[in-house]
Residue frames as qw, qx, qy, qz and C-alpha x, y, z in Angstrom:
[[0.043, -0.510, 0.522, -0.682, -8.83, -16.22, 77.60],
 [0.383, -0.170, -0.895, 0.156, -9.41, -18.72, 80.47],
 [0.472, -0.705, -0.303, -0.435, -12.50, -18.20, 82.67],
 [0.243, 0.399, -0.620, 0.630, -10.58, -16.97, 85.77],
 [0.538, -0.354, 0.254, -0.722, -13.64, -17.08, 88.05],
 [0.949, -0.081, -0.185, -0.242, -13.57, -20.75, 87.86],
 [0.618, 0.372, -0.567, 0.397, -10.12, -21.19, 89.08],
 [0.725, -0.676, -0.128, 0.001, -9.49, -22.16, 92.71],
 [0.379, 0.691, -0.434, 0.436, -6.09, -20.45, 93.84],
 [0.822, -0.523, -0.222, 0.030, -4.71, -22.48, 96.87],
 [0.813, -0.023, -0.229, 0.535, -1.74, -22.82, 99.15],
 [0.186, 0.437, -0.223, 0.851, -1.69, -19.28, 100.81],
 [0.420, -0.566, -0.634, 0.318, -2.45, -18.39, 104.48],
 [0.056, 0.717, 0.153, 0.678, -3.47, -14.99, 105.72],
 [0.339, -0.407, -0.541, 0.653, -2.97, -12.84, 108.79],
 [0.020, 0.646, 0.387, 0.657, -5.52, -10.01, 108.68],
 [0.111, -0.271, -0.484, 0.824, -6.34, -7.07, 110.87],
 [0.069, -0.684, -0.604, -0.404, -10.04, -5.78, 110.91],
 [0.213, 0.002, -0.316, 0.924, -10.33, -2.20, 112.02],
 [0.141, 0.673, 0.677, -0.262, -13.46, -0.60, 113.31],
 [0.351, 0.747, 0.416, 0.381, -14.93, 2.12, 111.26],
 [0.303, -0.945, -0.108, 0.060, -13.94, 4.71, 113.68],
 [0.675, -0.408, 0.322, 0.523, -10.31, 4.10, 112.94],
 [0.481, 0.344, 0.464, 0.660, -10.57, 5.55, 109.44],
 [0.036, -0.393, -0.057, 0.917, -10.52, 9.24, 108.62],
 [0.549, 0.691, 0.411, -0.229, -13.03, 10.78, 106.38],
 [0.704, 0.136, -0.126, -0.686, -13.85, 10.33, 103.49],
 [0.339, 0.233, -0.909, -0.070, -12.57, 6.79, 103.76],
 [0.235, 0.055, 0.788, -0.566, -14.73, 6.12, 106.70],
 [0.577, 0.367, 0.149, -0.715, -17.79, 6.99, 104.72],
 [0.506, 0.382, -0.687, -0.356, -16.67, 4.73, 101.83],
 [0.236, 0.076, -0.951, 0.185, -16.24, 1.61, 104.18],
 [0.321, 0.153, 0.614, -0.704, -19.47, 2.40, 105.96],
 [0.680, 0.392, -0.144, -0.603, -21.40, 2.23, 102.65],
 [0.432, 0.368, -0.807, -0.164, -19.31, -0.78, 101.55],
 [0.044, -0.116, 0.923, -0.364, -20.06, -2.79, 104.65],
 [0.586, 0.249, 0.365, -0.679, -23.86, -2.59, 103.92],
 [0.470, 0.341, -0.652, -0.487, -23.30, -4.53, 100.65],
 [0.865, -0.083, 0.348, -0.351, -24.91, -7.94, 100.33],
 [0.910, 0.406, -0.059, 0.056, -22.41, -9.17, 97.82],
 [0.311, -0.840, 0.441, 0.056, -19.29, -8.90, 99.71],
 [0.704, 0.498, -0.504, -0.052, -16.30, -10.76, 98.10],
 [0.896, -0.428, 0.102, 0.065, -14.22, -13.55, 99.51],
 [0.367, -0.688, 0.510, 0.364, -10.48, -14.14, 99.58],
 [0.627, 0.187, 0.681, 0.328, -10.79, -16.35, 96.50],
 [0.332, 0.886, 0.322, 0.042, -12.30, -13.44, 94.67],
 [0.170, -0.913, 0.289, 0.233, -9.30, -11.31, 95.55],
 [0.554, -0.314, 0.686, 0.351, -6.94, -14.04, 94.25],
 [0.599, 0.472, 0.609, 0.219, -8.81, -14.51, 91.10],
 [0.256, 0.960, 0.098, -0.054, -8.61, -10.85, 90.26],
 [0.308, -0.755, 0.510, 0.272, -4.86, -10.87, 90.89],
 [0.625, 0.007, 0.727, 0.286, -4.50, -13.96, 88.66],
 [0.534, 0.736, 0.411, 0.064, -6.37, -12.23, 85.94],
 [0.039, 0.961, -0.205, -0.180, -3.66, -9.47, 85.77],
 [0.437, -0.504, 0.678, 0.310, -0.94, -12.06, 85.24],
 [0.725, 0.342, 0.595, 0.059, -2.62, -13.47, 82.06],
 [0.423, 0.899, -0.050, -0.108, -1.80, -10.48, 79.63],
 [0.784, -0.047, 0.144, 0.602, 1.62, -10.28, 77.92],
 [0.333, 0.176, -0.751, 0.543, 3.53, -8.65, 79.47],
 [0.430, -0.534, -0.718, 0.122, 1.82, -9.49, 82.81],
 [0.155, -0.724, 0.037, -0.671, 0.57, -6.82, 85.10],
 [0.594, -0.110, -0.720, 0.343, 2.10, -7.76, 88.42],
 [0.144, -0.321, -0.555, 0.754, 0.62, -4.76, 90.28],
 [0.207, 0.713, 0.665, 0.082, -2.66, -3.27, 89.76],
 [0.215, 0.467, 0.133, 0.848, -2.84, 0.33, 88.11],
 [0.288, -0.563, 0.048, -0.773, -5.18, 1.38, 90.70],
 [0.081, -0.176, 0.817, -0.544, -5.65, 0.66, 94.47],
 [0.312, -0.323, -0.862, -0.237, -8.48, -1.64, 95.30],
 [0.363, -0.359, 0.138, -0.849, -11.63, -0.17, 96.96],
 [0.794, -0.216, -0.495, -0.279, -12.55, -3.60, 98.32],
 [0.135, -0.474, 0.700, -0.517, -12.22, -5.04, 101.90],
 [0.457, -0.189, -0.869, 0.016, -13.17, -7.90, 103.96],
 [0.360, -0.444, 0.123, -0.811, -15.98, -7.13, 106.61],
 [0.469, -0.257, -0.827, 0.176, -16.93, -8.68, 109.82],
 [0.375, -0.604, 0.027, -0.703, -19.09, -7.62, 112.71],
 [0.594, -0.177, -0.720, 0.311, -18.63, -8.77, 116.36],
 [0.287, -0.459, -0.541, 0.644, -20.13, -7.41, 119.56],
 [0.172, 0.879, 0.413, -0.165, -22.12, -4.87, 117.50],
 [0.132, -0.760, 0.327, 0.546, -18.96, -3.39, 115.97],
 [0.834, 0.535, 0.126, 0.052, -18.44, -3.38, 112.29],
 [0.387, -0.695, 0.434, 0.422, -14.95, -3.73, 111.35],
 [0.751, 0.655, 0.003, -0.081, -13.19, -3.80, 107.90],
 [0.630, -0.406, 0.482, 0.454, -9.97, -5.13, 106.49],
 [0.471, 0.787, -0.159, -0.365, -9.02, -3.19, 103.28],
 [0.939, 0.260, 0.143, 0.171, -7.44, -5.31, 100.57],
 [0.127, -0.865, 0.361, 0.324, -4.78, -2.71, 99.60],
 [0.917, 0.241, 0.279, 0.150, -4.04, -5.07, 96.67],
 [0.544, 0.788, -0.126, 0.257, -1.67, -2.61, 95.03],
 [0.301, -0.770, 0.499, -0.260, 0.46, -2.00, 98.09],
 [0.818, -0.249, 0.517, -0.048, 0.67, -5.71, 98.79],
 [0.846, 0.501, 0.089, 0.162, 1.56, -6.43, 95.01],
 [0.268, 0.843, -0.374, 0.279, 4.53, -4.05, 95.33],
 [0.424, -0.640, 0.601, -0.222, 5.71, -5.50, 98.50],
 [0.907, -0.006, 0.420, -0.031, 5.29, -9.06, 97.26],
 [0.687, 0.707, -0.089, 0.142, 7.14, -8.26, 94.01],
 [0.007, 0.836, -0.478, 0.268, 10.04, -7.18, 96.19],
 [0.636, -0.405, 0.619, -0.219, 10.14, -10.41, 98.00],
 [0.927, 0.332, -0.012, -0.175, 10.09, -12.66, 94.93],
 [0.411, 0.673, -0.596, 0.151, 14.01, -12.59, 94.55],
 [0.356, -0.447, 0.728, -0.380, 14.16, -14.48, 97.88],
 [0.794, 0.060, 0.502, -0.338, 11.87, -17.32, 96.50],
 [0.856, 0.480, 0.181, 0.056, 12.96, -17.76, 92.87],
 [0.599, -0.236, 0.329, 0.690, 16.42, -17.88, 91.16],
 [0.097, 0.543, -0.138, -0.822, 16.87, -15.03, 88.66],
 [0.066, 0.053, -0.821, -0.565, 16.30, -17.19, 85.44],
 [0.072, -0.481, -0.874, -0.013, 12.92, -18.30, 86.76],
 [0.002, -0.706, -0.393, 0.589, 11.86, -14.85, 87.99],
 [0.072, 0.418, -0.379, -0.822, 12.79, -13.41, 84.56],
 [0.096, -0.185, -0.875, -0.436, 10.53, -16.00, 82.89],
 [0.101, -0.599, -0.748, 0.267, 7.68, -15.12, 85.31],
 [0.038, 0.956, 0.229, -0.181, 8.00, -11.38, 85.07],
 [0.666, 0.533, 0.013, 0.522, 10.34, -9.76, 82.60],
 [0.515, -0.252, -0.249, 0.780, 13.11, -7.59, 84.16],
 [0.046, 0.294, 0.210, 0.932, 11.88, -4.44, 82.37],
 [0.484, -0.602, -0.433, -0.464, 8.45, -4.93, 83.98],
 [0.682, -0.513, -0.391, 0.345, 9.95, -5.47, 87.43],
 [0.402, -0.054, -0.081, 0.911, 12.13, -2.27, 87.16],
 [0.140, -0.426, -0.277, -0.850, 9.31, -0.13, 86.09],
 [0.635, -0.572, -0.490, -0.170, 7.13, -1.51, 89.00],
 [0.657, -0.299, -0.361, 0.591, 9.90, -0.78, 91.42],
 [0.222, 0.123, 0.043, 0.966, 10.19, 2.73, 90.28],
 [0.345, -0.525, -0.411, -0.661, 6.52, 3.29, 90.51],
 [0.706, -0.496, -0.483, 0.150, 6.57, 1.94, 94.08],
 [0.544, -0.170, -0.210, 0.794, 9.34, 4.27, 95.04],
 [0.034, -0.326, -0.229, -0.917, 7.56, 7.32, 93.60],
 [0.547, -0.559, -0.462, -0.418, 4.31, 6.29, 95.43],
 [0.693, -0.375, -0.454, 0.415, 6.09, 5.85, 98.70],
 [0.327, 0.118, -0.131, 0.929, 7.28, 9.34, 98.69],
 [0.369, -0.348, -0.103, -0.856, 3.76, 10.64, 99.11],
 [0.845, -0.358, -0.180, -0.354, 2.71, 7.66, 101.40],
 [0.271, 0.499, -0.751, 0.338, 5.72, 6.99, 103.73],
 [0.376, -0.222, 0.703, -0.560, 3.47, 5.49, 106.59],
 [0.778, 0.128, -0.295, -0.539, 1.55, 3.03, 104.31],
 [0.189, -0.250, 0.936, -0.161, 1.11, -0.49, 105.71],
 [0.505, -0.117, -0.694, -0.500, -1.10, -3.37, 104.60],
 [0.650, -0.307, 0.311, -0.622, -3.89, -4.82, 106.62],
 [0.983, 0.076, 0.081, -0.145, -3.12, -8.36, 105.30],
 [0.144, -0.613, 0.767, 0.125, 0.01, -10.45, 105.42],
 [0.894, 0.275, -0.163, -0.315, 0.35, -13.54, 103.13],
 [0.300, -0.540, 0.781, 0.092, 2.38, -16.66, 103.45],
 [0.770, 0.328, -0.394, -0.381, 2.57, -19.39, 100.81],
 [0.756, 0.147, -0.637, 0.040, 2.83, -23.03, 101.59],
 [0.439, -0.063, -0.669, 0.597, 3.06, -22.40, 105.40],
 [0.360, -0.887, -0.178, -0.226, 1.64, -20.57, 108.50],
 [0.282, 0.558, -0.506, 0.595, 4.71, -18.84, 110.02],
 [0.514, -0.316, -0.714, 0.355, 5.22, -20.14, 113.61],
 [0.119, -0.093, -0.346, 0.926, 5.11, -16.50, 114.98],
 [0.410, -0.290, -0.336, -0.797, 1.50, -16.14, 113.70],
 [0.655, -0.351, -0.665, -0.076, 0.36, -18.93, 115.98],
 [0.346, -0.122, -0.541, 0.757, 1.74, -16.96, 118.98],
 [0.178, -0.174, -0.083, -0.965, -1.05, -14.39, 118.39],
 [0.692, -0.193, -0.308, -0.623, -3.91, -16.73, 118.90],
 [0.357, -0.268, 0.816, -0.367, -5.11, -19.55, 121.25],
 [0.068, -0.056, -0.968, -0.234, -6.55, -22.93, 120.67],
 [0.148, 0.512, 0.688, -0.493, -9.85, -21.74, 122.30],
 [0.282, 0.633, -0.057, -0.719, -10.23, -19.25, 119.42],
 [0.134, -0.155, 0.859, 0.469, -9.87, -21.96, 116.82],
 [0.667, 0.385, 0.227, -0.597, -12.85, -22.17, 114.29],
 [0.114, -0.180, 0.889, 0.406, -13.09, -25.25, 111.97],
 [0.719, 0.362, 0.223, -0.549, -15.72, -25.95, 109.40],
 [0.563, -0.109, 0.757, 0.313, -15.13, -29.13, 107.31],
 [0.298, 0.346, -0.393, -0.798, -17.26, -27.72, 104.43],
 [0.801, 0.228, -0.061, -0.550, -19.38, -29.63, 102.09],
 [0.557, -0.360, 0.742, 0.097, -16.79, -32.25, 101.13],
 [0.666, 0.436, 0.582, 0.166, -18.36, -32.95, 97.66],
 [0.365, 0.099, 0.366, 0.850, -17.16, -31.35, 94.37],
 [0.050, -0.563, -0.417, -0.712, -18.67, -27.82, 93.91],
 [0.544, -0.734, -0.406, 0.016, -19.45, -27.53, 97.59],
 [0.109, -0.945, 0.215, -0.223, -17.85, -25.12, 100.12],
 [0.599, 0.400, -0.571, 0.393, -14.22, -25.70, 100.95],
 [0.655, -0.479, -0.482, 0.330, -13.09, -26.32, 104.57],
 [0.011, -0.864, 0.072, -0.499, -12.38, -23.37, 106.78],
 [0.741, -0.379, -0.354, 0.428, -9.79, -23.14, 109.54],
 [0.203, 0.645, -0.079, 0.733, -9.12, -19.91, 111.19],
 [0.434, -0.469, -0.508, 0.578, -8.58, -18.08, 114.56],
 [0.015, 0.753, 0.173, 0.635, -9.88, -14.68, 115.54],
 [0.557, -0.462, -0.467, 0.508, -8.75, -12.76, 118.61],
 [0.089, -0.984, -0.143, 0.056, -8.97, -9.13, 119.99],
 [0.466, 0.738, -0.254, 0.416, -5.99, -6.88, 119.26],
 [0.365, -0.744, 0.403, -0.389, -5.25, -6.25, 122.78],
 [0.898, -0.259, 0.351, -0.053, -5.00, -10.10, 123.43],
 [0.856, 0.423, -0.013, 0.297, -2.70, -10.60, 120.34],
 [0.222, 0.781, -0.369, 0.453, -0.33, -7.87, 121.50],
 [0.594, -0.631, 0.387, -0.316, -0.25, -9.26, 124.98],
 [0.973, 0.009, 0.217, 0.079, 0.68, -12.77, 123.65],
 [0.645, 0.645, -0.169, 0.373, 3.43, -11.23, 121.51],
 [0.162, -0.788, 0.414, -0.427, 4.90, -9.51, 124.63],
 [0.818, -0.378, 0.379, -0.209, 4.72, -12.79, 126.64],
 [0.957, 0.230, 0.132, 0.116, 6.25, -14.80, 123.94],
 [0.375, 0.783, -0.284, 0.406, 9.08, -12.43, 123.34],
 [0.414, -0.704, 0.464, -0.343, 9.94, -12.48, 127.03],
 [0.905, -0.212, 0.364, -0.063, 9.97, -16.28, 127.15],
 [0.846, 0.479, 0.026, 0.231, 12.08, -16.63, 123.97],
 [0.231, 0.823, -0.337, 0.393, 14.58, -13.99, 124.87],
 [0.595, -0.621, 0.451, -0.240, 15.15, -15.76, 128.23],
 [0.932, -0.022, 0.362, 0.003, 15.66, -19.00, 126.50],
 [0.735, 0.269, 0.310, 0.539, 17.72, -18.02, 123.44],
 [0.257, -0.483, 0.045, 0.836, 19.81, -15.02, 122.53],
 [0.381, 0.496, -0.220, -0.749, 18.39, -14.60, 119.00],
 [0.363, 0.120, 0.902, 0.201, 16.86, -16.46, 116.11],
 [0.148, -0.201, -0.548, -0.798, 14.27, -16.17, 113.25],
 [0.297, -0.630, -0.716, -0.045, 11.37, -16.87, 115.64],
 [0.310, -0.620, -0.279, 0.665, 12.30, -13.88, 117.74],
 [0.111, -0.179, 0.354, 0.911, 12.96, -11.72, 114.64],
 [0.149, -0.351, -0.743, -0.550, 9.64, -12.72, 113.17],
 [0.310, -0.700, -0.622, 0.165, 7.61, -12.17, 116.36],
 [0.191, -0.549, -0.134, 0.803, 9.12, -8.63, 116.82],
 [0.016, -0.008, -0.509, -0.860, 8.32, -7.80, 113.21],
 [0.274, -0.523, -0.743, -0.317, 4.61, -8.95, 113.61],
 [0.332, -0.621, -0.529, 0.473, 4.41, -7.22, 116.87],
 [0.168, -0.308, 0.135, 0.927, 5.62, -3.92, 115.33],
 [0.120, -0.211, -0.638, -0.730, 3.02, -4.26, 112.55],
 [0.307, -0.582, -0.753, -0.014, 0.16, -4.89, 115.04],
 [0.259, -0.530, -0.335, 0.735, 1.05, -1.63, 116.89],
 [0.024, 0.062, 0.412, 0.909, 0.02, 0.28, 113.64],
 [0.285, -0.398, -0.678, -0.549, -3.62, -0.50, 114.12],
 [0.493, -0.498, 0.074, -0.710, -6.64, 0.62, 116.42],
 [0.148, -0.275, 0.843, -0.438, -6.62, -1.15, 119.81],
 [0.655, 0.190, 0.481, -0.550, -10.24, -2.36, 119.14],
 [0.487, 0.431, -0.621, -0.438, -9.13, -4.19, 116.05],
 [0.928, -0.071, 0.311, -0.190, -9.64, -7.92, 115.41],
 [0.046, 0.610, -0.742, -0.274, -6.91, -10.14, 114.35],
 [0.927, 0.158, 0.180, -0.288, -7.53, -13.13, 112.19],
 [0.168, -0.424, 0.846, 0.277, -5.27, -16.02, 111.24],
 [0.826, 0.333, 0.170, -0.421, -6.86, -17.89, 108.27],
 [0.611, -0.193, 0.701, 0.312, -5.44, -21.02, 106.63],
 [0.411, 0.603, -0.217, -0.648, -7.07, -19.81, 103.43],
 [0.724, 0.456, -0.431, -0.287, -5.86, -22.00, 100.51],
 [0.054, 0.447, -0.876, 0.174, -3.77, -24.23, 102.75],
 [0.709, -0.023, 0.512, -0.483, -6.82, -26.17, 103.60],
 [0.840, 0.471, -0.131, -0.235, -6.36, -27.76, 100.09],
 [0.377, 0.597, -0.683, 0.188, -2.75, -28.81, 100.95],
 [0.200, -0.293, 0.816, -0.456, -3.73, -30.77, 104.12],
 [0.339, -0.234, -0.877, -0.247, -5.73, -34.01, 104.09],
 [0.516, -0.585, -0.276, -0.562, -9.24, -33.63, 105.77],
 [0.793, -0.520, -0.299, 0.106, -8.38, -35.70, 108.91],
 [0.593, -0.040, -0.220, 0.773, -5.06, -33.98, 109.43],
 [0.029, -0.483, -0.142, -0.863, -6.84, -30.56, 109.03],
 [0.605, -0.610, -0.356, -0.366, -9.48, -31.45, 111.52],
 [0.809, -0.435, -0.236, 0.318, -6.85, -32.53, 114.14],
 [0.496, 0.394, -0.130, 0.763, -4.61, -29.59, 113.49],
 [0.428, -0.883, -0.186, 0.047, -4.05, -27.66, 116.81],
 [0.670, 0.340, -0.146, 0.644, -0.82, -26.02, 115.88],
 [0.144, -0.740, 0.097, -0.650, -1.61, -22.90, 117.98],
 [0.805, -0.561, 0.014, -0.192, -1.86, -25.16, 121.05],
 [0.901, -0.009, -0.074, 0.428, 1.50, -26.74, 120.29],
 [0.362, 0.592, -0.102, 0.713, 3.12, -23.30, 119.97],
 [0.437, -0.727, 0.101, -0.521, 1.60, -22.10, 123.23],
 [0.946, -0.319, -0.017, 0.052, 2.76, -25.31, 124.96],
 [0.787, 0.196, -0.096, 0.576, 6.22, -24.81, 123.73],
 [0.100, 0.684, -0.119, 0.713, 6.38, -21.28, 124.88],
 [0.675, -0.649, 0.067, -0.346, 4.96, -22.04, 128.26],
 [0.941, -0.148, -0.057, 0.300, 7.71, -24.95, 128.56],
 [0.529, 0.439, -0.153, 0.710, 10.44, -22.40, 127.76],
 [0.294, -0.730, 0.093, -0.610, 8.99, -20.03, 130.42],
 [0.865, -0.484, 0.059, -0.117, 9.33, -22.95, 132.91],
 [0.140, -0.707, 0.688, 0.080, 12.77, -23.75, 131.76],
 [0.789, 0.008, 0.610, -0.072, 11.63, -27.18, 130.36],
 [0.204, 0.574, -0.543, -0.577, 13.58, -27.60, 127.18],
 [0.153, 0.026, 0.973, 0.168, 12.40, -31.21, 126.73],
 [0.287, 0.603, 0.684, -0.293, 8.80, -30.29, 126.67],
 [0.257, 0.753, -0.093, -0.599, 9.50, -27.36, 124.39],
 [0.037, 0.384, -0.803, -0.454, 11.37, -29.65, 121.97],
 [0.247, 0.273, 0.930, 0.012, 8.44, -32.13, 122.05],
 [0.297, 0.731, 0.417, -0.451, 5.92, -29.48, 121.24],
 [0.164, 0.694, -0.418, -0.563, 8.14, -28.13, 118.42],
 [0.113, -0.166, 0.931, 0.304, 8.58, -31.66, 117.02],
 [0.357, 0.475, 0.785, -0.175, 4.88, -32.15, 116.88],
 [0.299, 0.808, 0.025, -0.507, 4.49, -28.86, 114.88],
 [0.008, -0.568, 0.693, 0.444, 7.25, -29.88, 112.54],
 [0.213, 0.063, 0.961, 0.162, 5.89, -33.33, 111.83],
 [0.369, 0.610, 0.621, -0.326, 2.47, -31.96, 111.17],
 [0.274, 0.845, -0.091, -0.451, 3.66, -29.53, 108.56],
 [0.361, -0.346, 0.747, 0.438, 6.11, -31.99, 106.87],
 [0.512, 0.437, 0.730, 0.123, 3.45, -33.12, 104.37],
 [0.243, 0.936, 0.182, -0.179, 2.91, -29.46, 103.26],
 [0.139, -0.777, 0.467, 0.398, 6.64, -28.86, 102.78],
 [0.504, -0.057, 0.805, 0.308, 6.90, -32.02, 100.76],
 [0.442, 0.725, 0.527, 0.029, 4.07, -30.89, 98.44],
 [0.024, 0.935, -0.113, -0.335, 5.91, -27.51, 98.10],
 [0.300, -0.543, 0.684, 0.385, 9.17, -29.27, 96.98],
 [0.532, 0.241, 0.785, 0.209, 7.29, -31.46, 94.54],
 [0.371, 0.852, 0.370, 0.022, 5.87, -28.37, 92.86]]
């Protein structure tokens, strides 16, 4: 069996919500309080490696049998916040979306139909007892959805180019913003878009992410993390990536009624992500 811990799993970006401990009811709050004191907190790569390990058996295990008790932890302004992995719930949801990404013959080769049917039935039974369940993490492969950039500003951008040598830390590119600020930007973005166009995927996506954000505590922290996408972008392009600034500029141009400036901002965004799309097609 391959040594999964040595595998770097790339090409996925993440939108995470970190909630304050006060947002969780007991006994879950007690669990996360104790968990946050750990000195060996896992990374996003640890989470992906564990998921990958479940796909190695025959037949594969597309969704964990038990829900994860792990989380990402951060502290800001003296407030400890956690982002539960909820790997099982996210696995069920991701499995339901696979049909949109792969033709049925390919999907059957990846995960046998009998396994998919049984997993779907398990999810339906679980939902009966957890109708309000929602994940704290959203994942996007080979891209950062444009509507995610609406939530953050260029001033909140954090870039660390990492060690650069084999075996050293990988680059990190992320944004973090208070929940109230993210919700405000969603509302402003929607107003500008709806005044400029009647409908479209950007409006639909922004409405969807806005509804998701409303599910969380107002003192939460929202994080947009490029995750493994840092491996899909050349170092120079990654360092110069200011996609959130382009999206903000485009929305502001729409608010002013300047379609030319909005188109120019969108064009820069498309050109920047062209190389990533090309690598996806090559794979």
